[in-house]
N, CA, C and O atoms as a CHARMM CRD file, in Angstrom:
* protein
*
  224
    1    1 MET  N     51.42500  96.79700 -21.39800 PROA 1      0.00000
    2    1 MET  CA    51.06600  95.39000 -21.33900 PROA 1      0.00000
    3    1 MET  C     52.33900  94.57900 -21.22100 PROA 1      0.00000
    4    1 MET  O     53.25900  94.75400 -22.02000 PROA 1      0.00000
    5    2 LEU  N     52.40900  93.71100 -20.25700 PROA 2      0.00000
    6    2 LEU  CA    53.57300  92.87900 -20.04800 PROA 2      0.00000
    7    2 LEU  C     53.21900  91.44900 -20.41600 PROA 2      0.00000
    8    2 LEU  O     52.30800  90.86200 -19.83100 PROA 2      0.00000
    9    3 ILE  N     53.93400  90.88700 -21.38300 PROA 3      0.00000
   10    3 ILE  CA    53.70000  89.50900 -21.80400 PROA 3      0.00000
   11    3 ILE  C     54.67800  88.62700 -21.04600 PROA 3      0.00000
   12    3 ILE  O     55.89200  88.79800 -21.16000 PROA 3      0.00000
   13    4 ASN  N     54.15200  87.67900 -20.26800 PROA 4      0.00000
   14    4 ASN  CA    54.99600  86.79500 -19.46300 PROA 4      0.00000
   15    4 ASN  C     55.34400  85.50400 -20.17700 PROA 4      0.00000
   16    4 ASN  O     56.41200  84.93500 -19.95400 PROA 4      0.00000
   17    5 SER  N     54.44200  85.03600 -21.03900 PROA 5      0.00000
   18    5 SER  CA    54.72000  83.80900 -21.77500 PROA 5      0.00000
   19    5 SER  C     53.91200  83.80000 -23.06000 PROA 5      0.00000
   20    5 SER  O     52.92500  84.52300 -23.20000 PROA 5      0.00000
   21    6 LEU  N     54.35100  82.96100 -24.00100 PROA 6      0.00000
   22    6 LEU  CA    53.70100  82.81400 -25.28200 PROA 6      0.00000
   23    6 LEU  C     53.57800  81.32300 -25.53800 PROA 6      0.00000
   24    6 LEU  O     54.57900  80.60600 -25.52100 PROA 6      0.00000
   25    7 ASN  N     52.36400  80.85000 -25.77300 PROA 7      0.00000
   26    7 ASN  CA    52.14500  79.43800 -26.04700 PROA 7      0.00000
   27    7 ASN  C     51.86100  79.24500 -27.52900 PROA 7      0.00000
   28    7 ASN  O     50.95100  79.86400 -28.08100 PROA 7      0.00000
   29    8 ILE  N     52.63200  78.39600 -28.15700 PROA 8      0.00000
   30    8 ILE  CA    52.42400  78.03900 -29.55900 PROA 8      0.00000
   31    8 ILE  C     52.27100  76.52600 -29.60100 PROA 8      0.00000
   32    8 ILE  O     53.24900  75.78600 -29.49100 PROA 8      0.00000
   33    9 GLY  N     51.03600  76.08000 -29.76000 PROA 9      0.00000
   34    9 GLY  CA    50.77400  74.64200 -29.67800 PROA 9      0.00000
   35    9 GLY  C     51.13000  74.15600 -28.29300 PROA 9      0.00000
   36    9 GLY  O     50.62400  74.68200 -27.30100 PROA 9      0.00000
   37   10 ASP  N     51.98800  73.16600 -28.21000 PROA 10     0.00000
   38   10 ASP  CA    52.42200  72.61300 -26.92900 PROA 10     0.00000
   39   10 ASP  C     53.70300  73.26600 -26.41700 PROA 10     0.00000
   40   10 ASP  O     54.22900  72.86800 -25.37800 PROA 10     0.00000
   41   11 ILE  N     54.20600  74.26200 -27.13600 PROA 11     0.00000
   42   11 ILE  CA    55.46700  74.89500 -26.77400 PROA 11     0.00000
   43   11 ILE  C     55.19000  76.19600 -26.03300 PROA 11     0.00000
   44   11 ILE  O     54.44800  77.04900 -26.52000 PROA 11     0.00000
   45   12 LYS  N     55.78700  76.34600 -24.85600 PROA 12     0.00000
   46   12 LYS  CA    55.64700  77.56600 -24.06700 PROA 12     0.00000
   47   12 LYS  C     56.97100  78.31300 -24.08500 PROA 12     0.00000
   48   12 LYS  O     58.00900  77.76700 -23.71200 PROA 12     0.00000
   49   13 ILE  N     56.92700  79.56800 -24.52300 PROA 13     0.00000
   50   13 ILE  CA    58.11900  80.40100 -24.59000 PROA 13     0.00000
   51   13 ILE  C     58.00000  81.47500 -23.51300 PROA 13     0.00000
   52   13 ILE  O     56.96600  82.13300 -23.40000 PROA 13     0.00000
   53   14 GLY  N     59.03900  81.64800 -22.73600 PROA 14     0.00000
   54   14 GLY  CA    59.00600  82.64600 -21.67100 PROA 14     0.00000
   55   14 GLY  C     60.40100  83.10800 -21.33100 PROA 14     0.00000
   56   14 GLY  O     61.37000  82.75800 -22.00500 PROA 14     0.00000
   57   15 GLY  N     60.49300  83.89500 -20.28400 PROA 15     0.00000
   58   15 GLY  CA    61.78200  84.33700 -19.76000 PROA 15     0.00000
   59   15 GLY  C     62.59200  85.16500 -20.73900 PROA 15     0.00000
   60   15 GLY  O     62.04300  85.96500 -21.49500 PROA 15     0.00000
   61   16 GLN  N     63.90200  84.96700 -20.71900 PROA 16     0.00000
   62   16 GLN  CA    64.80800  85.76000 -21.53600 PROA 16     0.00000
   63   16 GLN  C     64.61100  85.51700 -23.02700 PROA 16     0.00000
   64   16 GLN  O     64.77200  86.43900 -23.82600 PROA 16     0.00000
   65   17 LEU  N     64.26300  84.28800 -23.41400 PROA 17     0.00000
   66   17 LEU  CA    64.04000  83.99800 -24.82500 PROA 17     0.00000
   67   17 LEU  C     62.86800  84.81600 -25.35800 PROA 17     0.00000
   68   17 LEU  O     62.95600  85.38200 -26.44700 PROA 17     0.00000
   69   18 LEU  N     61.78200  84.88200 -24.61000 PROA 18     0.00000
   70   18 LEU  CA    60.63400  85.67800 -25.03000 PROA 18     0.00000
   71   18 LEU  C     60.99700  87.15100 -25.10400 PROA 18     0.00000
   72   18 LEU  O     60.58300  87.83900 -26.03700 PROA 18     0.00000
   73   19 GLN  N     61.76000  87.64700 -24.14200 PROA 19     0.00000
   74   19 GLN  CA    62.16800  89.05000 -24.15500 PROA 19     0.00000
   75   19 GLN  C     63.02000  89.36300 -25.38200 PROA 19     0.00000
   76   19 GLN  O     62.89300  90.44200 -25.95900 PROA 19     0.00000
   77   20 LYS  N     63.89700  88.42500 -25.79300 PROA 20     0.00000
   78   20 LYS  CA    64.71600  88.62700 -26.99100 PROA 20     0.00000
   79   20 LYS  C     63.84600  88.64500 -28.24000 PROA 20     0.00000
   80   20 LYS  O     64.09500  89.43600 -29.14900 PROA 20     0.00000
   81   21 ILE  N     62.83700  87.79300 -28.30200 PROA 21     0.00000
   82   21 ILE  CA    61.94100  87.73700 -29.45800 PROA 21     0.00000
   83   21 ILE  C     61.13500  89.03400 -29.56400 PROA 21     0.00000
   84   21 ILE  O     60.95300  89.55800 -30.66300 PROA 21     0.00000
   85   22 LEU  N     60.65500  89.55100 -28.44200 PROA 22     0.00000
   86   22 LEU  CA    59.78200  90.72300 -28.44200 PROA 22     0.00000
   87   22 LEU  C     60.54000  92.04600 -28.39000 PROA 22     0.00000
   88   22 LEU  O     59.93000  93.10500 -28.53300 PROA 22     0.00000
   89   23 TYR  N     61.85300  92.00800 -28.18700 PROA 23     0.00000
   90   23 TYR  CA    62.63700  93.23200 -28.03200 PROA 23     0.00000
   91   23 TYR  C     62.42000  94.17000 -29.22700 PROA 23     0.00000
   92   23 TYR  O     62.55600  93.76400 -30.38100 PROA 23     0.00000
   93   24 GLY  N     62.08600  95.40900 -28.93400 PROA 24     0.00000
   94   24 GLY  CA    61.91400  96.39300 -29.98400 PROA 24     0.00000
   95   24 GLY  C     60.51700  96.46200 -30.57100 PROA 24     0.00000
   96   24 GLY  O     60.24100  97.33300 -31.39600 PROA 24     0.00000
   97   25 TYR  N     59.63400  95.57000 -30.16600 PROA 25     0.00000
   98   25 TYR  CA    58.25900  95.58100 -30.66300 PROA 25     0.00000
   99   25 TYR  C     57.32600  96.19600 -29.62800 PROA 25     0.00000
  100   25 TYR  O     57.49400  95.98800 -28.42600 PROA 25     0.00000
  101   26 ASP  N     56.35700  96.94300 -30.09600 PROA 26     0.00000
  102   26 ASP  CA    55.31900  97.47600 -29.22100 PROA 26     0.00000
  103   26 ASP  C     54.25400  96.39600 -29.08500 PROA 26     0.00000
  104   26 ASP  O     53.56000  96.08500 -30.05300 PROA 26     0.00000
  105   27 THR  N     54.12200  95.83100 -27.90900 PROA 27     0.00000
  106   27 THR  CA    53.17600  94.72700 -27.69700 PROA 27     0.00000
  107   27 THR  C     51.86800  95.19600 -27.06900 PROA 27     0.00000
  108   27 THR  O     51.12000  94.40000 -26.50200 PROA 27     0.00000
  109   28 THR  N     51.60300  96.48800 -27.17700 PROA 28     0.00000
  110   28 THR  CA    50.36700  97.02600 -26.62100 PROA 28     0.00000
  111   28 THR  C     49.18200  96.63200 -27.48400 PROA 28     0.00000
  112   28 THR  O     49.20900  96.80400 -28.70300 PROA 28     0.00000
  113   29 ILE  N     48.14600  96.10600 -26.85400 PROA 29     0.00000
  114   29 ILE  CA    46.91100  95.75900 -27.55100 PROA 29     0.00000
  115   29 ILE  C     45.80700  96.62400 -26.94800 PROA 29     0.00000
  116   29 ILE  O     45.55000  96.57500 -25.74500 PROA 29     0.00000
  117   30 ASN  N     45.16800  97.40600 -27.79100 PROA 30     0.00000
  118   30 ASN  CA    44.08800  98.26200 -27.34600 PROA 30     0.00000
  119   30 ASN  C     42.83300  97.84600 -28.11300 PROA 30     0.00000
  120   30 ASN  O     42.66800  98.18700 -29.28400 PROA 30     0.00000
  121   31 ILE  N     41.95800  97.11000 -27.44300 PROA 31     0.00000
  122   31 ILE  CA    40.75700  96.59900 -28.08900 PROA 31     0.00000
  123   31 ILE  C     39.57300  97.44000 -27.65900 PROA 31     0.00000
  124   31 ILE  O     39.27100  97.55300 -26.47100 PROA 31     0.00000
  125   32 LYS  N     38.91100  98.02600 -28.63500 PROA 32     0.00000
  126   32 LYS  CA    37.68200  98.75200 -28.36500 PROA 32     0.00000
  127   32 LYS  C     36.53900  97.91500 -28.93000 PROA 32     0.00000
  128   32 LYS  O     36.37100  97.82500 -30.14600 PROA 32     0.00000
  129   33 ILE  N     35.76700  97.31300 -28.05800 PROA 33     0.00000
  130   33 ILE  CA    34.66500  96.46400 -28.48900 PROA 33     0.00000
  131   33 ILE  C     33.56500  97.37900 -29.03200 PROA 33     0.00000
  132   33 ILE  O     33.10500  98.28100 -28.33200 PROA 33     0.00000
  133   34 PRO  N     33.14400  97.14500 -30.28300 PROA 34     0.00000
  134   34 PRO  CA    32.21200  98.06800 -30.93100 PROA 34     0.00000
  135   34 PRO  C     30.82300  98.13100 -30.30700 PROA 34     0.00000
  136   34 PRO  O     30.13800  99.14600 -30.42800 PROA 34     0.00000
  137   35 VAL  N     30.40800  97.08200 -29.65700 PROA 35     0.00000
  138   35 VAL  CA    29.07200  97.05500 -29.06100 PROA 35     0.00000
  139   35 VAL  C     29.22100  96.74600 -27.57800 PROA 35     0.00000
  140   35 VAL  O     29.82600  95.74000 -27.20800 PROA 35     0.00000
  141   36 GLU  N     28.67800  97.60100 -26.73600 PROA 36     0.00000
  142   36 GLU  CA    28.76300  97.36700 -25.29800 PROA 36     0.00000
  143   36 GLU  C     28.01900  96.09600 -24.93500 PROA 36     0.00000
  144   36 GLU  O     27.06400  95.71700 -25.61300 PROA 36     0.00000
  145   37 GLY  N     28.44300  95.44600 -23.88700 PROA 37     0.00000
  146   37 GLY  CA    27.78700  94.23300 -23.42500 PROA 37     0.00000
  147   37 GLY  C     28.51400  92.97500 -23.84900 PROA 37     0.00000
  148   37 GLY  O     28.12500  91.87900 -23.44800 PROA 37     0.00000
  149   38 PHE  N     29.57800  93.10600 -24.66200 PROA 38     0.00000
  150   38 PHE  CA    30.35500  91.94000 -25.06500 PROA 38     0.00000
  151   38 PHE  C     31.56600  91.79700 -24.16300 PROA 38     0.00000
  152   38 PHE  O     32.07400  92.79000 -23.64000 PROA 38     0.00000
  153   39 LYS  N     32.03200  90.57300 -23.97700 PROA 39     0.00000
  154   39 LYS  CA    33.25900  90.33900 -23.22000 PROA 39     0.00000
  155   39 LYS  C     34.13900  89.38500 -24.00000 PROA 39     0.00000
  156   39 LYS  O     33.66900  88.63800 -24.85900 PROA 39     0.00000
  157   40 LEU  N     35.41100  89.42100 -23.69100 PROA 40     0.00000
  158   40 LEU  CA    36.38100  88.57800 -24.36200 PROA 40     0.00000
  159   40 LEU  C     36.23500  87.15200 -23.86200 PROA 40     0.00000
  160   40 LEU  O     36.37300  86.89300 -22.66600 PROA 40     0.00000
  161   41 LYS  N     35.95600  86.22300 -24.77000 PROA 41     0.00000
  162   41 LYS  CA    35.75600  84.82000 -24.40400 PROA 41     0.00000
  163   41 LYS  C     37.02900  84.00200 -24.61400 PROA 41     0.00000
  164   41 LYS  O     37.37600  83.16000 -23.78600 PROA 41     0.00000
  165   42 LYS  N     37.72800  84.25800 -25.73600 PROA 42     0.00000
  166   42 LYS  CA    38.86000  83.40300 -26.06700 PROA 42     0.00000
  167   42 LYS  C     39.84000  84.16100 -26.95000 PROA 42     0.00000
  168   42 LYS  O     39.43700  84.99000 -27.76500 PROA 42     0.00000
  169   43 VAL  N     41.13100  83.87400 -26.78600 PROA 43     0.00000
  170   43 VAL  CA    42.17700  84.41600 -27.63800 PROA 43     0.00000
  171   43 VAL  C     42.98900  83.24100 -28.14800 PROA 43     0.00000
  172   43 VAL  O     43.43700  82.40000 -27.36900 PROA 43     0.00000
  173   44 GLU  N     43.18100  83.18600 -29.48000 PROA 44     0.00000
  174   44 GLU  CA    43.95700  82.07900 -30.04500 PROA 44     0.00000
  175   44 GLU  C     44.73100  82.54100 -31.26600 PROA 44     0.00000
  176   44 GLU  O     44.30900  83.45500 -31.97400 PROA 44     0.00000
  177   45 ALA  N     45.86200  81.90500 -31.50400 PROA 45     0.00000
  178   45 ALA  CA    46.66800  82.20000 -32.68400 PROA 45     0.00000
  179   45 ALA  C     46.16200  81.33700 -33.83200 PROA 45     0.00000
  180   45 ALA  O     45.88100  80.15000 -33.66100 PROA 45     0.00000
  181   46 GLU  N     46.05100  81.96000 -35.01600 PROA 46     0.00000
  182   46 GLU  CA    45.52700  81.23200 -36.16800 PROA 46     0.00000
  183   46 GLU  C     46.20600  81.72100 -37.43400 PROA 46     0.00000
  184   46 GLU  O     45.95400  82.84300 -37.87300 PROA 46     0.00000
  185   47 LYS  N     47.06000  80.90100 -38.02900 PROA 47     0.00000
  186   47 LYS  CA    47.72400  81.19100 -39.30100 PROA 47     0.00000
  187   47 LYS  C     48.38800  82.56700 -39.33300 PROA 47     0.00000
  188   47 LYS  O     48.18000  83.34700 -40.26300 PROA 47     0.00000
  189   48 GLY  N     49.18400  82.85200 -38.31400 PROA 48     0.00000
  190   48 GLY  CA    49.90600  84.11300 -38.25900 PROA 48     0.00000
  191   48 GLY  C     49.11400  85.28300 -37.71100 PROA 48     0.00000
  192   48 GLY  O     49.61600  86.40700 -37.68300 PROA 48     0.00000
  193   49 TYR  N     47.89700  85.04500 -37.28000 PROA 49     0.00000
  194   49 TYR  CA    47.04500  86.08900 -36.71900 PROA 49     0.00000
  195   49 TYR  C     46.65100  85.72500 -35.30000 PROA 49     0.00000
  196   49 TYR  O     46.75800  84.56900 -34.89100 PROA 49     0.00000
  197   50 VAL  N     46.20100  86.70600 -34.56500 PROA 50     0.00000
  198   50 VAL  CA    45.62200  86.44400 -33.24200 PROA 50     0.00000
  199   50 VAL  C     44.12900  86.64000 -33.38900 PROA 50     0.00000
  200   50 VAL  O     43.67600  87.68500 -33.85700 PROA 50     0.00000
  201   51 LYS  N     43.35800  85.63400 -32.98900 PROA 51     0.00000
  202   51 LYS  CA    41.89500  85.66800 -33.10800 PROA 51     0.00000
  203   51 LYS  C     41.28000  85.91100 -31.74700 PROA 51     0.00000
  204   51 LYS  O     41.55000  85.17400 -30.79900 PROA 51     0.00000
  205   52 PHE  N     40.44800  86.94600 -31.64300 PROA 52     0.00000
  206   52 PHE  CA    39.74400  87.28100 -30.40700 PROA 52     0.00000
  207   52 PHE  C     38.28300  86.89900 -30.58400 PROA 52     0.00000
  208   52 PHE  O     37.63200  87.35300 -31.52400 PROA 52     0.00000
  209   53 THR  N     37.76500  86.07000 -29.69100 PROA 53     0.00000
  210   53 THR  CA    36.37000  85.67100 -29.73500 PROA 53     0.00000
  211   53 THR  C     35.61200  86.39500 -28.63200 PROA 53     0.00000
  212   53 THR  O     35.96900  86.31300 -27.45700 PROA 53     0.00000
  213   54 LEU  N     34.55900  87.10700 -29.03000 PROA 54     0.00000
  214   54 LEU  CA    33.73700  87.85700 -28.08000 PROA 54     0.00000
  215   54 LEU  C     32.42300  87.12700 -27.85400 PROA 54     0.00000
  216   54 LEU  O     31.95400  86.39400 -28.72500 PROA 54     0.00000
  217   55 GLU  N     31.82900  87.33100 -26.67600 PROA 55     0.00000
  218   55 GLU  CA    30.51300  86.77400 -26.41000 PROA 55     0.00000
  219   55 GLU  C     29.67900  87.79100 -25.67000 PROA 55     0.00000
  220   55 GLU  O     30.20400  88.62500 -24.93100 PROA 55     0.00000
  221   56 LYS  N     28.37900  87.72000 -25.87000 PROA 56     0.00000
  222   56 LYS  CA    27.47200  88.67100 -25.24000 PROA 56     0.00000
  223   56 LYS  C     27.09400  88.19800 -23.85900 PROA 56     0.00000
  224   56 LYS  O     26.33100  88.86800 -23.16400 PROA 56     0.00000
């Protein structure tokens, strides 16, 4: 998974700064949706977590 930019509020981080922040971290996300028929509706950061919203 290649992350091109990171948005935090109104701030967009990208390029070399983002690469320095992520250096050494495994940024692979492997989501196995427990029930077939759902799709990813929204991804948002919330209090230090990433929230994934699914919809049927």
